[in-house]
C-alpha positions as CSV (number, residue, x, y, z in Angstrom):
1,X,189.2,-97.2,273.3
2,X,186.8,-99.5,272.0
3,X,188.4,-101.8,269.4
4,X,185.8,-102.3,266.6
5,X,185.7,-104.8,263.7
6,X,183.3,-104.2,260.6
7,X,181.3,-106.9,259.4
8,X,180.3,-106.5,255.8
9,X,179.8,-103.7,253.7
10,X,176.6,-104.9,252.1
11,X,174.3,-102.3,253.3
12,X,174.4,-98.8,251.8
13,X,174.8,-97.4,255.3
14,X,177.9,-99.2,256.1
15,X,180.2,-96.4,255.0
16,X,178.3,-94.1,257.2
17,X,178.9,-96.2,260.3
18,X,182.6,-96.8,259.3
19,X,182.8,-92.9,259.1
20,X,181.0,-92.5,262.7
21,X,183.5,-95.1,264.0
22,X,186.6,-93.3,262.4
23,X,185.6,-89.8,263.8
24,X,184.6,-91.1,267.4
25,X,187.5,-90.5,269.6
26,X,186.7,-93.6,271.7
27,X,186.2,-96.1,268.8
28,X,189.2,-97.7,266.7
29,X,188.4,-99.8,263.6
30,X,190.8,-102.7,263.7
31,X,189.5,-105.5,261.3
32,X,187.2,-105.9,258.5
33,X,185.2,-109.1,257.6
34,X,182.8,-109.5,254.7
35,X,180.7,-112.4,253.4
36,X,182.0,-111.2,250.0
37,X,185.8,-111.4,250.3
38,X,186.5,-109.1,247.2
39,X,184.4,-106.4,248.6
40,X,185.7,-106.8,252.0
41,X,189.4,-106.8,251.1
42,X,188.7,-103.6,249.1
43,X,187.2,-102.0,252.0
44,X,190.0,-103.1,254.2
45,X,192.5,-101.5,251.9
46,X,190.7,-98.4,251.8
47,X,190.5,-98.1,255.8
48,X,194.2,-99.3,256.1
49,X,193.1,-102.3,258.3
50,X,193.7,-106.1,257.9
51,X,190.9,-108.2,256.3
52,X,190.1,-111.4,258.0
53,X,188.4,-114.0,255.8
54,X,187.2,-116.2,258.7
55,X,184.3,-114.8,260.9
56,X,184.9,-117.3,263.4
57,X,188.7,-116.3,263.7
58,X,187.7,-112.7,263.9
59,X,185.2,-113.2,266.8
60,X,187.7,-115.4,268.6
61,X,190.2,-112.5,268.9
62,X,190.0,-111.3,272.6
63,X,191.6,-107.9,271.6
64,X,188.3,-107.0,269.6
65,X,185.7,-105.3,271.7
66,X,182.9,-104.7,269.4
67,X,181.5,-105.4,265.8
68,X,179.3,-103.2,263.4
69,X,177.0,-105.5,261.4
70,X,176.0,-104.5,257.9
71,X,175.6,-107.9,256.7
72,X,172.5,-109.1,254.4
73,X,169.7,-108.9,256.7
74,X,169.2,-112.7,256.2
75,X,172.6,-113.2,258.1
76,X,171.8,-111.0,261.0
77,X,170.6,-113.5,263.5
78,X,173.5,-115.9,262.9
79,X,176.1,-113.2,262.8
80,X,174.7,-111.3,265.8
81,X,174.5,-114.3,268.0
82,X,177.8,-115.5,267.2
83,X,179.3,-112.0,268.0
84,X,177.2,-111.9,271.4
85,X,178.6,-115.5,272.3
86,X,182.1,-114.3,272.0
87,X,181.4,-111.3,274.1
88,X,181.4,-108.4,271.5
89,X,179.2,-105.5,271.9
90,X,177.0,-105.0,268.7
91,X,175.8,-102.0,266.5
92,X,173.6,-103.0,263.8
93,X,171.5,-101.8,260.7
94,X,167.7,-102.2,260.9
95,X,166.0,-104.6,261.0
96,X,167.5,-106.7,263.7
97,X,165.9,-109.9,262.3
98,X,162.9,-111.0,260.3
99,X,160.7,-112.8,262.9
100,X,159.9,-111.8,266.5
101,X,161.1,-115.2,267.6
102,X,164.5,-114.4,266.0
103,X,164.7,-111.2,267.8
104,X,164.0,-112.7,271.2
105,X,166.6,-115.5,270.6
106,X,169.2,-112.5,269.9
107,X,168.2,-110.7,273.1
108,X,168.4,-113.9,275.2
109,X,172.0,-114.5,273.9
110,X,172.9,-110.8,274.5
111,X,171.7,-110.9,277.9
112,X,173.5,-114.2,278.8
113,X,176.9,-112.6,277.5
114,X,176.2,-109.2,278.9
115,X,176.9,-107.3,275.8
116,X,175.4,-104.1,274.4
117,X,173.3,-104.3,271.5
118,X,172.1,-101.2,269.6
119,X,169.9,-101.0,266.3
120,X,170.2,-97.8,264.1
121,X,167.0,-96.2,264.5
122,X,168.2,-92.5,263.7
123,X,165.0,-90.7,263.4
124,X,164.1,-91.2,266.9
125,X,167.0,-88.7,267.7
126,X,165.8,-85.9,265.1
127,X,164.5,-82.5,266.3
128,X,161.1,-82.9,264.5
129,X,160.5,-86.3,266.1
130,X,161.2,-85.0,269.5
131,X,158.8,-82.2,269.1
132,X,156.2,-84.6,267.8
133,X,156.8,-86.7,271.1
134,X,156.5,-83.4,273.0
135,X,153.4,-82.4,271.3
136,X,151.8,-85.9,272.2
137,X,153.0,-85.8,275.8
138,X,151.8,-82.3,276.5
139,X,148.4,-83.0,274.9
140,X,148.9,-80.0,272.5
141,X,146.8,-82.0,269.9
142,X,144.2,-83.1,272.4
143,X,143.5,-86.8,272.0
144,X,145.5,-88.2,269.2
145,X,143.5,-90.2,266.7
146,X,145.6,-90.7,263.6
147,X,149.4,-90.6,262.7
148,X,150.6,-90.8,259.2
149,X,154.2,-91.3,258.1
150,X,155.4,-91.6,254.5
151,X,158.9,-92.3,253.4
152,X,159.4,-93.1,249.6
153,X,161.8,-92.3,246.8
154,X,162.4,-93.3,243.3
155,X,165.4,-95.7,244.0
156,X,164.0,-98.5,241.7
157,X,162.9,-96.3,238.9
158,X,164.8,-96.6,235.6
159,X,166.5,-93.3,234.4
160,X,169.2,-92.6,231.7
161,X,171.8,-92.5,234.3
162,X,170.6,-95.6,236.2
163,X,168.8,-98.0,234.0
164,X,167.9,-100.2,237.0
165,X,167.4,-97.4,239.5
166,X,170.0,-95.9,241.7
167,X,169.7,-98.4,244.7
168,X,172.0,-101.4,244.4
169,X,170.4,-104.7,242.9
170,X,170.9,-106.4,246.5
171,X,167.9,-104.3,247.7
172,X,165.7,-106.2,245.3
173,X,166.6,-109.5,246.5
174,X,163.7,-110.9,248.5
175,X,166.0,-113.7,250.3
176,X,168.8,-111.5,251.8
177,X,166.7,-108.6,252.4
178,X,163.4,-110.2,253.4
179,X,161.5,-107.7,251.3
180,X,161.6,-104.6,249.7
181,X,160.5,-100.8,250.3
182,X,158.5,-101.6,253.6
183,X,161.4,-103.5,255.4
184,X,164.0,-101.0,254.4
185,X,162.3,-97.5,254.1
186,X,159.4,-98.5,255.9
187,X,161.3,-99.2,259.0
188,X,161.4,-95.4,259.7
189,X,157.7,-94.8,259.6
190,X,157.1,-98.0,261.6
191,X,159.3,-97.5,264.3
192,X,158.4,-93.6,264.6
193,X,154.6,-94.2,264.7
194,X,155.1,-97.5,267.0
195,X,156.9,-94.8,269.5
196,X,154.3,-92.2,269.3
197,X,151.1,-94.5,269.2
198,X,152.1,-97.3,271.7
199,X,151.3,-100.9,271.8
200,X,150.0,-102.3,268.5
201,X,146.9,-104.2,268.2
202,X,145.8,-105.1,264.6
203,X,147.8,-104.9,261.4
204,X,146.5,-104.7,257.7
205,X,149.2,-104.3,254.9
206,X,149.4,-104.1,251.1
207,X,152.9,-104.8,249.9
208,X,152.6,-104.2,246.2
209,X,154.4,-102.6,243.4
210,X,154.4,-101.3,239.8
211,X,158.0,-102.1,238.7
212,X,157.9,-105.9,238.3
213,X,160.4,-106.3,240.8
214,X,160.6,-109.4,243.0
215,X,160.0,-107.1,246.1
216,X,157.4,-104.5,247.1
217,X,158.2,-101.2,245.7
218,X,154.9,-99.5,246.9
219,X,153.5,-100.5,250.4
220,X,151.0,-99.4,252.9
221,X,150.5,-100.8,256.4
222,X,147.5,-99.5,258.8
223,X,147.8,-100.4,262.4
224,X,145.3,-100.1,265.1
225,X,146.9,-99.4,268.5
226,X,145.6,-100.1,272.0
227,X,145.6,-96.5,272.5
228,X,142.9,-96.0,269.9
229,X,145.3,-94.4,267.4
230,X,145.3,-95.5,263.8
231,X,148.7,-95.6,262.3
232,X,149.2,-95.3,258.5
233,X,152.9,-96.1,257.3
234,X,153.9,-95.7,253.7
235,X,157.0,-96.6,251.9
236,X,158.1,-97.0,248.3
237,X,160.8,-97.1,245.9
238,X,158.9,-96.0,242.9
239,X,158.0,-92.3,243.9
240,X,159.6,-89.2,242.3
241,X,160.0,-86.0,244.4
242,X,158.0,-87.5,247.4
243,X,158.7,-85.6,250.6
244,X,159.1,-87.2,254.2
245,X,155.7,-86.8,255.9
246,X,154.8,-87.1,259.6
247,X,151.5,-86.0,260.4
248,X,149.5,-86.2,263.8
249,X,145.8,-85.6,264.1
250,X,144.0,-85.2,267.4
251,X,140.8,-83.8,268.9
252,X,142.1,-80.3,269.5
253,X,144.8,-79.8,266.7
254,X,147.0,-81.1,263.9
255,X,150.8,-81.3,263.6
256,X,152.4,-81.5,260.1
257,X,156.1,-82.3,259.4
258,X,157.3,-82.2,255.9
259,X,160.9,-82.9,255.2
260,X,161.7,-81.8,258.8
261,X,159.8,-78.4,258.5
262,X,157.2,-78.2,261.5
263,X,154.0,-76.6,261.8
264,X,151.1,-76.8,264.4
265,X,147.7,-75.7,264.5
266,X,145.8,-76.4,267.7
267,X,143.8,-75.0,270.5
268,X,147.1,-74.7,272.4
269,X,148.9,-72.6,269.9
270,X,145.9,-70.8,268.0
271,X,143.4,-72.9,266.3
272,X,143.0,-70.5,263.1
273,X,146.5,-70.1,262.2
274,X,149.5,-72.3,261.5
275,X,152.3,-71.8,263.9
276,X,156.0,-72.7,263.2
277,X,157.1,-73.6,266.9
278,X,160.0,-71.9,268.5
279,X,160.4,-74.6,271.2
280,X,161.7,-77.4,269.1
281,X,164.2,-79.7,271.1
282,X,167.7,-80.0,270.0
283,X,169.0,-83.1,268.3
284,X,170.2,-85.8,270.8
285,X,172.9,-87.9,270.3
286,X,173.0,-90.4,267.5
287,X,172.6,-94.0,268.1
288,X,176.1,-95.0,267.4
289,X,177.1,-92.2,270.0
290,X,174.7,-93.7,272.5
291,X,175.9,-97.1,271.9
292,X,179.5,-96.1,272.7
293,X,178.5,-94.3,275.9
294,X,176.5,-97.2,276.9
295,X,179.4,-99.5,276.6
296,X,181.8,-97.0,278.4
297,X,179.6,-95.5,281.0
298,X,176.6,-97.8,281.3
299,X,174.1,-95.1,280.4
300,X,171.1,-96.6,279.0
301,X,170.1,-95.5,275.3
302,X,167.1,-93.8,274.3
303,X,166.5,-96.3,271.6
304,X,164.9,-99.3,273.4
305,X,164.7,-103.1,273.1
306,X,160.8,-102.4,272.5
307,X,161.5,-100.0,269.7
308,X,163.6,-102.7,268.1
309,X,161.2,-105.7,268.6
310,X,158.2,-103.8,267.6
311,X,159.7,-102.8,264.3
312,X,160.2,-106.5,263.5
313,X,156.8,-107.2,264.9
314,X,155.1,-104.8,262.6
315,X,157.1,-106.0,259.5
316,X,156.4,-109.7,260.2
317,X,152.6,-108.9,260.7
318,X,152.6,-107.0,257.6
319,X,154.1,-109.7,255.4
320,X,151.6,-112.0,256.8
321,X,148.6,-109.7,256.3
322,X,149.6,-108.8,252.7
323,X,150.1,-112.5,251.8
324,X,146.7,-113.7,253.4
325,X,144.9,-110.4,252.5
326,X,143.5,-110.5,256.1
327,X,144.1,-108.6,259.3
328,X,146.7,-109.6,261.8
329,X,145.8,-109.4,265.5
330,X,148.7,-108.8,267.6
331,X,148.5,-111.3,270.8
332,X,150.3,-110.0,273.8
333,X,152.2,-112.3,276.1
């Protein structure tokens, strides 16, 4: 049994990870800590476990095997490094950290202490992504030239029910979040396109907004990849009824995914008609389930360190590009 502590209920997905932990037969929630003590004590009461007000005391407890980190993103680096130094396995919400340098420091500490670090990048386990990867690998579209992914909602738009939008106000704090729509929702288009397109080369970004927020609510990033693919990543908090879109265009065909509905038209499937494929892969294990299996059995997860690092790399480059109004060239080591 993996005895696990929950570190903060700050992020909106914290409840989801607590639920996954409670439902997993090999995981037991044994403690809660939160940078907001009132919030943390309430959560601990709901879960029926003790609240620990001192993070240092919690991490020094050798009976705790692992932690789930849902702190403000600003705290990720310090909390994750502290947990790793105390030998705790770590599951965390995206993004890992604000800069590539911070990510590399985290990785170094994780390696030194031989703990398993997993980031929640759940769309890499979804059937529609797995089919898109299959289409690229099997060259169903010929040579891919453009990939576009859009994920946007109206979470910051004022309504009668939610005058300030339905997202928590903390999501509009540039200090704790490190940004707005791009670093949050944009994470999914970024890591999906990164995985499909390969090594990024040049980044151009506009982090903008129409709602007078201190963070971006409508952003676009274009990335030129070493493969020649142009990636277009769109994210926003100010779009009503906007579907999730993943589009792949190649020399021999097109693959369109809209809210997980897949259709393809290519020389391989019939160039004149759209086809709904019947060979879509099944969903694979969730990031959380993969993390547990990695801890228990040593089986490497499908979500890789490169997926985690390149997510931050694009976010960091996009911030710089938007601030300077210039392209950012990615220099390879």
